[in-house]
C-alpha positions as CSV (number, residue, x, y, z in Angstrom):
1,X,7.9,-4.4,2.9
2,X,6.9,-3.4,0.6
3,X,-5.1,-6.8,-8.2
4,X,-10.3,-5.7,-3.5
5,X,-6.4,-5.8,-3.1
6,X,-3.3,-6.9,-0.2
7,X,1.2,-8.1,0.5
8,X,0.9,-11.9,0.9
9,X,2.1,-14.2,3.4
10,X,4.3,-17.1,2.4
11,X,1.1,-19.0,2.1
12,X,-0.4,-16.3,-0.1
13,X,2.8,-15.8,-2.2
14,X,1.4,-17.6,-5.3
15,X,-1.0,-14.7,-5.5
16,X,1.4,-11.9,-5.6
17,X,1.7,-12.1,-9.5
18,X,-2.1,-11.2,-9.8
19,X,-3.1,-10.8,-13.5
20,X,-0.4,-9.8,-15.8
21,X,-0.8,-8.2,-19.1
22,X,1.7,-6.2,-21.3
23,X,1.5,-2.5,-20.8
24,X,2.1,0.2,-23.6
25,X,4.1,2.7,-21.3
26,X,3.1,6.3,-21.2
27,X,5.4,9.0,-21.9
28,X,7.3,9.6,-18.6
29,X,6.5,12.6,-16.9
30,X,9.5,14.0,-15.1
31,X,9.1,14.7,-11.3
32,X,10.1,18.2,-10.4
33,X,13.0,18.2,-8.1
34,X,11.1,19.9,-5.3
35,X,9.1,16.8,-4.7
36,X,12.2,14.8,-3.4
37,X,15.3,16.9,-3.0
38,X,14.1,19.0,-0.2
39,X,13.0,16.0,1.9
40,X,16.1,13.8,1.2
41,X,18.2,15.3,4.0
42,X,15.4,15.0,6.6
43,X,14.7,11.4,5.7
44,X,18.4,10.6,6.1
45,X,18.8,12.3,9.3
46,X,15.5,10.6,10.7
47,X,16.8,7.5,9.4
48,X,20.2,7.7,11.4
49,X,18.5,8.3,14.5
50,X,16.5,4.9,14.2
51,X,17.0,2.6,17.1
52,X,16.7,-0.6,15.3
53,X,19.2,-2.3,13.0
54,X,19.0,-2.1,9.1
55,X,16.7,-4.4,7.3
56,X,17.0,-5.8,3.8
57,X,13.6,-6.1,2.3
58,X,12.8,-6.9,-1.1
59,X,8.7,-6.7,-1.5
60,X,6.7,-8.0,-4.2
61,X,3.7,-6.5,-5.6
62,X,0.5,-6.9,-3.4
63,X,-2.0,-9.3,-4.8
64,X,-5.7,-8.4,-5.6
65,X,-8.4,-11.1,-5.1
66,X,-11.6,-10.7,-7.0
67,X,-14.6,-11.0,-4.9
68,X,-16.6,-14.3,-5.1
69,X,-19.1,-14.5,-7.8
70,X,-17.6,-11.6,-10.0
71,X,-17.1,-12.7,-13.6
72,X,-14.1,-10.8,-15.4
73,X,-14.6,-10.2,-19.2
74,X,-12.3,-12.0,-21.5
75,X,-11.3,-8.9,-23.6
76,X,-10.7,-5.4,-22.5
77,X,-12.9,-2.9,-24.5
78,X,-12.0,0.9,-24.1
79,X,-14.5,3.2,-23.2
80,X,-15.3,6.3,-21.4
81,X,-14.2,5.3,-18.2
82,X,-10.8,4.0,-19.2
83,X,-10.4,7.2,-21.5
84,X,-10.9,9.3,-18.3
85,X,-8.6,7.4,-16.3
86,X,-5.9,7.8,-18.8
87,X,-6.8,11.7,-19.2
88,X,-6.7,12.3,-15.4
89,X,-3.4,10.3,-15.0
90,X,-1.7,12.6,-17.8
91,X,-3.2,15.6,-16.3
92,X,-2.1,15.0,-12.9
93,X,1.2,13.0,-13.1
94,X,3.7,15.6,-12.5
95,X,5.2,15.1,-9.1
96,X,3.9,11.4,-8.9
97,X,5.1,8.0,-9.8
98,X,1.8,7.2,-11.1
99,X,3.0,5.7,-14.6
100,X,5.8,3.8,-12.9
101,X,3.3,2.3,-10.5
102,X,1.0,1.3,-13.0
103,X,3.5,0.1,-15.6
104,X,2.7,-3.6,-15.2
105,X,-0.8,-3.1,-14.3
106,X,-4.2,-3.1,-16.6
107,X,-6.4,-1.5,-13.9
108,X,-6.5,0.5,-10.9
109,X,-8.5,-0.2,-7.6
110,X,-9.3,1.9,-4.8
111,X,-11.9,2.5,-1.9
112,X,-15.2,4.2,-2.8
113,X,-15.8,7.7,-1.3
114,X,-18.3,7.3,1.7
115,X,-18.8,10.7,3.3
116,X,-20.5,9.3,6.4
117,X,-18.7,5.7,6.5
118,X,-15.2,5.1,7.4
119,X,-13.1,2.1,6.4
120,X,-13.2,0.0,9.5
121,X,-10.0,-1.3,10.5
122,X,-9.1,-3.9,13.2
123,X,-5.7,-4.7,14.7
124,X,-5.1,-7.6,16.7
125,X,-3.8,-6.3,20.0
126,X,-3.2,-9.8,21.6
127,X,-1.5,-12.1,19.2
128,X,0.1,-15.5,20.7
129,X,3.5,-14.3,20.0
130,X,6.3,-14.4,22.4
131,X,8.0,-11.3,21.5
132,X,4.9,-9.2,20.5
133,X,4.5,-6.1,22.6
134,X,1.3,-4.0,22.9
135,X,3.2,-0.9,21.7
136,X,3.4,-2.5,18.3
137,X,-0.4,-2.3,18.0
138,X,-0.1,1.6,18.9
139,X,2.5,1.9,16.3
140,X,0.6,0.1,13.5
141,X,-2.3,2.5,14.2
142,X,-0.1,5.5,13.8
143,X,1.1,4.1,10.6
144,X,-2.4,3.9,9.2
145,X,-3.1,7.3,10.2
146,X,-0.3,8.7,8.5
147,X,-2.1,8.7,5.2
148,X,-4.6,11.3,6.8
149,X,-2.1,13.9,5.5
150,X,-2.8,12.8,1.9
151,X,-6.3,14.6,2.4
152,X,-7.8,11.7,0.3
153,X,-11.8,11.6,0.7
154,X,-11.8,8.5,2.8
155,X,-11.0,7.8,6.5
156,X,-10.3,4.9,8.8
157,X,-12.1,3.9,11.9
158,X,-10.5,1.5,14.2
159,X,-13.0,-1.0,15.7
160,X,-12.3,-3.6,18.4
161,X,-14.6,-6.5,16.9
162,X,-12.9,-8.3,13.8
163,X,-16.1,-9.4,12.7
164,X,-17.1,-5.7,11.9
165,X,-14.0,-4.9,10.1
166,X,-13.4,-4.6,6.4
167,X,-9.6,-4.4,7.0
168,X,-7.9,-6.7,9.3
169,X,-4.4,-6.4,10.8
170,X,-2.8,-9.5,12.0
171,X,0.8,-10.2,13.2
172,X,3.4,-13.1,12.4
173,X,6.7,-13.8,14.2
174,X,8.5,-13.5,11.0
175,X,7.8,-13.6,7.0
176,X,9.6,-15.4,4.3
177,X,11.4,-14.0,1.3
178,X,12.8,-11.1,3.0
179,X,9.5,-9.5,3.8
180,X,8.3,-7.6,7.1
181,X,4.8,-7.0,5.9
182,X,2.1,-8.4,3.5
183,X,-1.3,-7.0,2.2
184,X,-3.8,-8.9,0.3
185,X,-6.7,-6.7,-1.2
186,X,-10.1,-7.7,-2.5
187,X,-12.1,-5.9,-5.1
188,X,-15.5,-6.2,-6.7
189,X,-16.2,-6.1,-10.6
190,X,-16.2,-2.4,-10.6
191,X,-12.7,-2.3,-9.1
192,X,-13.9,-0.8,-5.7
193,X,-11.9,-2.3,-3.0
194,X,-14.0,-4.0,-0.5
195,X,-11.8,-5.6,2.0
196,X,-7.9,-6.3,2.9
197,X,-5.9,-8.4,5.1
198,X,-2.7,-7.1,6.3
199,X,0.2,-9.2,8.1
200,X,3.1,-7.4,9.9
201,X,6.1,-9.2,11.2
202,X,7.7,-8.7,14.7
203,X,10.9,-9.9,13.5
204,X,13.1,-8.9,10.5
205,X,14.2,-11.5,8.0
206,X,17.4,-12.0,9.8
207,X,15.8,-12.8,13.0
208,X,16.1,-9.4,14.9
209,X,13.2,-8.0,16.8
210,X,11.9,-4.9,14.9
211,X,11.4,-1.8,16.9
212,X,8.5,0.5,17.4
213,X,9.5,2.9,14.6
214,X,10.3,0.2,12.3
215,X,6.7,-1.4,12.9
216,X,5.2,2.2,12.2
217,X,7.0,2.6,9.0
218,X,6.2,-0.9,7.8
219,X,2.4,-0.4,8.6
220,X,2.5,2.9,6.9
221,X,3.7,1.1,3.7
222,X,1.1,-1.7,4.1
223,X,-1.7,0.9,4.8
224,X,-0.7,2.7,1.5
225,X,-1.2,-0.8,-0.3
226,X,-4.4,-1.3,1.4
227,X,-5.7,2.2,0.3
228,X,-4.6,1.4,-3.4
229,X,-1.1,2.4,-4.0
230,X,1.5,-0.1,-5.7
231,X,5.2,0.5,-5.4
232,X,7.3,3.5,-6.1
233,X,10.8,3.1,-7.9
234,X,12.1,5.7,-5.8
235,X,14.0,4.6,-2.6
236,X,13.1,7.7,-0.6
237,X,9.3,7.3,-1.0
238,X,7.4,5.2,1.8
239,X,6.0,2.9,-1.0
240,X,9.3,1.9,-2.2
241,X,9.7,-1.8,-2.4
242,X,12.9,-1.7,-0.3
243,X,12.7,-0.6,3.3
244,X,15.1,1.9,3.7
245,X,14.0,3.4,6.8
246,X,11.7,5.8,5.4
247,X,9.7,7.6,8.3
248,X,6.8,9.3,6.6
249,X,4.9,9.3,3.3
250,X,7.0,11.6,0.9
251,X,5.3,14.4,-1.0
252,X,5.4,12.1,-4.1
253,X,3.7,9.5,-2.0
254,X,1.0,11.9,-0.9
255,X,0.4,13.3,-4.3
256,X,0.1,10.1,-5.9
257,X,-2.3,8.9,-3.3
258,X,-4.5,12.0,-4.1
259,X,-4.3,11.6,-7.8
260,X,-5.4,8.1,-7.3
261,X,-8.5,9.2,-5.5
262,X,-9.3,11.6,-8.3
263,X,-9.4,8.7,-10.8
264,X,-12.6,6.5,-11.3
265,X,-11.3,2.7,-10.8
266,X,-11.2,0.2,-13.5
267,X,-9.6,-1.2,-16.4
268,X,-7.6,1.5,-18.4
269,X,-5.8,-1.0,-20.9
């Protein structure tokens, strides 16, 4: 599985690099042991109960498309917004992987807070795939809903008409390059996310059919990208680039998501 931003299909693989700039690394803030250690045994036990076979996945950074008609400045000029982003990152970094996540990035993008309007998500519930099952759509919706535990100020509503959706979830028989999910996100000039397209595979790269639990975990990972997270360097986090049978967002995943939604979007370097 595992910059408006999304993980690409083979067709979209060329977009996965997005725009790259050299980053001046911030001093590493150690993660308190309590963030990971207490949950590791539980994750391992849950993983051992998974019914499907192990999957080897090496995910790439999700691509971000810039909305049509948006002009990007050639030179970054620091200002109050970028200074505020850095201040909040430093203040809230403990227990998160925010600096590792943004090491190769120049800006952050997230959805705007809309108290009375949810992010409208459509999930294809009748794809023309031989091995697709209706339970996959249920698992995908459950995966997206896993992020409600983050307590972020945005919510998702599931719609039946794709034309009314801001986020569209589709299915593929299998994906290339050892992927089982891709997310392609779109942002505007202010770095607010405005749309996303997510594709989930029903087969692992080796050809085996993915089970419901695996689809739910993969959908959780892709939903994390859809909401603005990039990859964690820690294998027990649901946002790890490698699929290690993580079941739920870890405390570090949730804390990083919460921190992301306290920061204004935009360029910070």
